[in-house]
C-alpha positions in Angstrom: 6.8 20.0 -14.9 5.9 16.6 -14.6 4.8 14.9 -18.0 2.6 11.7 -18.4 3.6 9.0 -17.9 5.9 8.3 -15.1 7.7 5.8 -15.5 11.2 5.8 -13.2 13.1 4.1 -15.9 15.2 6.8 -14.5 15.8 4.4 -11.3 14.8 7.8 -9.5 11.6 10.3 -8.5 13.1 13.0 -11.1 10.2 12.7 -12.9 7.5 14.4 -10.6 7.3 17.8 -9.5 8.0 17.6 -5.9 8.1 14.5 -3.7 8.7 14.0 0.2 10.8 10.7 1.0 10.4 10.5 4.7 14.5 9.8 4.5 14.2 7.5 1.8 10.8 5.7 2.7 9.6 7.0 -0.8 12.0 5.4 -3.5 12.4 3.9 -7.2 13.3 0.6 -7.1 13.7 -2.1 -9.3 13.1 -6.3 -8.5 9.2 -6.6 -6.9 8.7 -2.9 -7.0 9.1 -3.3 -11.0 5.4 -4.0 -12.1 6.0 -2.4 -15.6 9.5 -2.2 -17.0 12.7 -2.3 -14.8 11.9 0.3 -12.3 8.9 1.3 -10.1 7.9 3.1 -7.3 8.5 1.7 -3.2 6.6 3.2 -0.7 7.8 2.0 3.0 5.7 2.7 5.8 7.2 2.2 9.0 5.3 5.7 11.1 2.4 7.9 10.6 4.1 9.9 8.3 3.9 11.4 4.7 5.6 10.0 1.5 4.4 11.2 -1.5 5.4 12.0 -5.3 3.8 14.9 -6.2 2.8 16.2 -10.1 1.3 19.9 -10.3 0.9 19.8 -14.6 -3.3 18.8 -13.6 -3.5 22.5 -12.3 -7.1 24.2 -12.7 -8.0 21.1 -14.1 -12.3 20.3 -14.3 -12.2 16.5 -15.4 -8.9 14.3 -14.2 -8.3 10.9 -15.4 -5.9 8.7 -14.6 -4.4 5.2 -14.2 -1.6 3.5 -12.6 -0.2 -0.1 -11.1 -0.5 -0.7 -7.6 1.0 -3.9 -5.1 0.0 -3.7 -1.7 2.5 -6.4 -1.7 1.1 -8.0 1.7 0.9 -4.6 3.8 0.9 -5.8 7.4 -2.6 -3.3 8.3 -4.9 -3.9 11.3 -8.9 -4.7 10.6 -10.4 -1.3 10.2 -6.5 0.8 8.8 -6.8 2.2 6.3 -4.5 5.3 4.8 -4.7 7.5 1.2 -2.8 6.1 -2.0 -3.7 8.8 -4.3 -4.9 12.4 -3.8 -6.2 15.4 -6.1 -5.2 18.6 -3.8 -5.5 22.3 -4.6 -5.0 23.7 -1.1 -7.7 21.0 0.2 -7.7 17.8 -0.6 -10.7 17.4 -3.2 -10.2 13.5 -3.7 -8.6 10.9 -1.4 -8.4 7.4 -2.6 -8.2 4.9 0.3 -6.3 1.7 0.9 -8.2 -0.1 3.6 -8.0 -3.3 5.4 -11.1 -4.8 6.3 -9.4 -7.9 8.9 -9.2 -10.3 5.8 -9.0 -8.5 2.4 -7.3 -5.5 1.1 -10.0 -3.0 -0.1 -10.2 0.7 -2.5 -12.5 3.6 -1.7 -12.7 6.8 -3.2 -13.8 9.7 -0.9 -14.7 13.4 -3.4 -15.1 16.4 -1.5 -18.2 18.6 -2.5 -18.4 22.4 -1.8 -19.6 21.9 1.3 -19.8 18.4 2.2 -17.9 14.7 0.8 -18.9 11.5 -0.7 -17.7 8.4 -0.8 -18.3 5.1 -2.8 -18.2 1.9 -2.2 -15.5 -0.1 -0.9 -13.8 -3.1 -3.7 -12.0 -5.1 -2.5 -8.7 -6.7 -4.2 -6.3 -9.4 -4.0 -2.6 -9.0 -2.8 -1.5 -8.6 -6.4 -0.7 -5.9 -8.6 -3.7 -4.3 -10.0 -4.3 -1.3 -13.0 -6.2 0.9 -10.9 -7.6 4.0 -12.8 -10.0 7.1 -11.7 -11.8 8.8 -13.2 -13.2 12.4 -11.7 -15.2 15.1 -13.2 -16.3 18.3 -11.8 -19.9 19.8 -11.9 -20.4 22.3 -15.2 -21.6 25.1 -12.4 -23.6 26.4 -9.1 -26.2 23.7 -8.5 -25.7 21.6 -11.5 -25.2 18.8 -9.3 -23.3 16.6 -11.5 -19.6 15.9 -11.2 -18.6 12.5 -10.2 -16.1 10.7 -9.3 -15.3 6.7 -10.7 -12.5 4.0 -10.4 -12.1 0.5 -12.1 -9.9 -2.3 -10.9 -8.2 -4.3 -13.7 -10.9 -3.8 -16.2 -11.9 -0.3 -17.4 -14.1 -2.1 -20.7 -17.1 -1.7 -18.6 -19.0 0.5 -15.9 -16.8 1.5 -13.0 -16.5 -1.1 -10.3 -17.4 2.3 -7.6 -19.0 5.4 -8.4 -20.4 8.4 -6.7 -22.6 10.8 -8.6 -24.8 14.4 -8.6 -21.8 15.9 -7.4 -22.5 19.8 -6.0 -17.9 20.8 -6.5 -18.1 23.3 -9.1 -15.5 25.4 -7.0 -13.2 22.2 -6.9 -11.0 22.7 -9.9 -7.7 20.2 -9.6 -4.4 21.2 -8.4 -2.2 18.4 -7.7 -2.0 14.7 -8.3 -0.6 13.0 -5.3 0.8 9.3 -5.1 2.8 7.3 -2.6 1.2 7.1 1.8 -0.2 10.6 1.4 -1.8 11.1 4.6 -4.1 9.6 6.9 -2.1 7.0 8.2 -3.2 4.7 10.9 -0.6 3.9 13.2 0.5 0.3 12.9 0.7 0.1 9.6 4.3 -1.4 8.0 5.4 -2.5 4.9 6.3 -1.3 1.4 3.7 -0.5 -1.8 4.4 -0.7 -5.3 3.7 1.7 -7.6 4.3 1.9 -11.5 3.1 3.9 -15.1 2.0 6.6 -13.9 -0.7 8.1 -16.5 -3.3 10.9 -16.3 -5.1 12.9 -18.6 -7.6 16.3 -19.3 -10.2 14.7 -21.5 -11.4 11.7 -19.4 -10.6 9.3 -22.2 -9.9 5.3 -21.5 -5.8 4.7 -20.0 -5.7 1.5 -19.9 -2.4 -0.7 -18.7 0.2 -0.4 -21.2 1.0 -3.4 -23.4 4.1 -5.7 -23.1 6.3 -3.7 -25.4 4.5 -0.4 -25.8 4.2 2.7 -23.7 1.7 4.9 -22.7 0.6 7.4 -25.4 1.6 11.2 -24.1 -0.7 13.4 -22.4 -3.0 14.9 -25.0 -4.0 18.8 -23.5 -8.1 19.5 -24.2 -9.3 22.3 -22.4 -12.9 23.1 -21.2 -14.1 26.4 -20.9 -17.5 27.1 -18.8 
C-alpha cells in the first residue's frame, strides 16, 4: 500500500497502488519533470483518455490533507478548457481539483460533492511555473451537521486558504482513493505535458508545506477519528 510521500526517486511509478498510464503517457521522468530531487511524474495529454496514479491508503478517512508540486508546463488549452489533476474517489468522485485555462491564465478550482449535490470554490489563478499545491478536505461530522469543508492553498500554507467551500453536508462521503494525473473530464483539444512531484498526504489536517532543500517530507502520521 502506498506510503507518503511518493517521490518518484526510483524513476518509476511503483510507489502508487495502481496506475493507468495510457500507453506510457504517464511516466516517471527526470529533467524538467523533477520538481524536487532527481525525478518526478510527467503526464502527457494527447487525447481524452484517463492517465493517473492511484493511492488507496486513504480508505475510509473522513479527514484528508495532501500537498504536491505541480507545473502546468505550458500545456496547450483552449479558452474555457479544463480537466481534473487530482481527485478523491470512492466509487463516485468525492472531490475534484480542476486545472482550467481562461484564455489568458491557468486556474485551479476545487469541486466537492455533498450527500445530495456539489459545491465549488472560486478559481485561483496560477502562473505557468512550479507551484506547491495543498488541499484539505473534512467530511461533516454527522447527518445534518453541515460542517464539512474543502479548501486549498497555492505556494503559501501559512495563512488562510486561497479558496474554500464550507458548510457542507457530506457525512456519507468518506475518502477511499486519491488520484493524480489527468484523472477525468479531459476536454478535447488539450495537449502537452504537465509535471507532478512529492505527493504527500495525512489524515490529521496538519499543514504539510513544500519540503525544504536537502530534507525529506515527514512520513504519514496515523490518527483516526471515531464518530
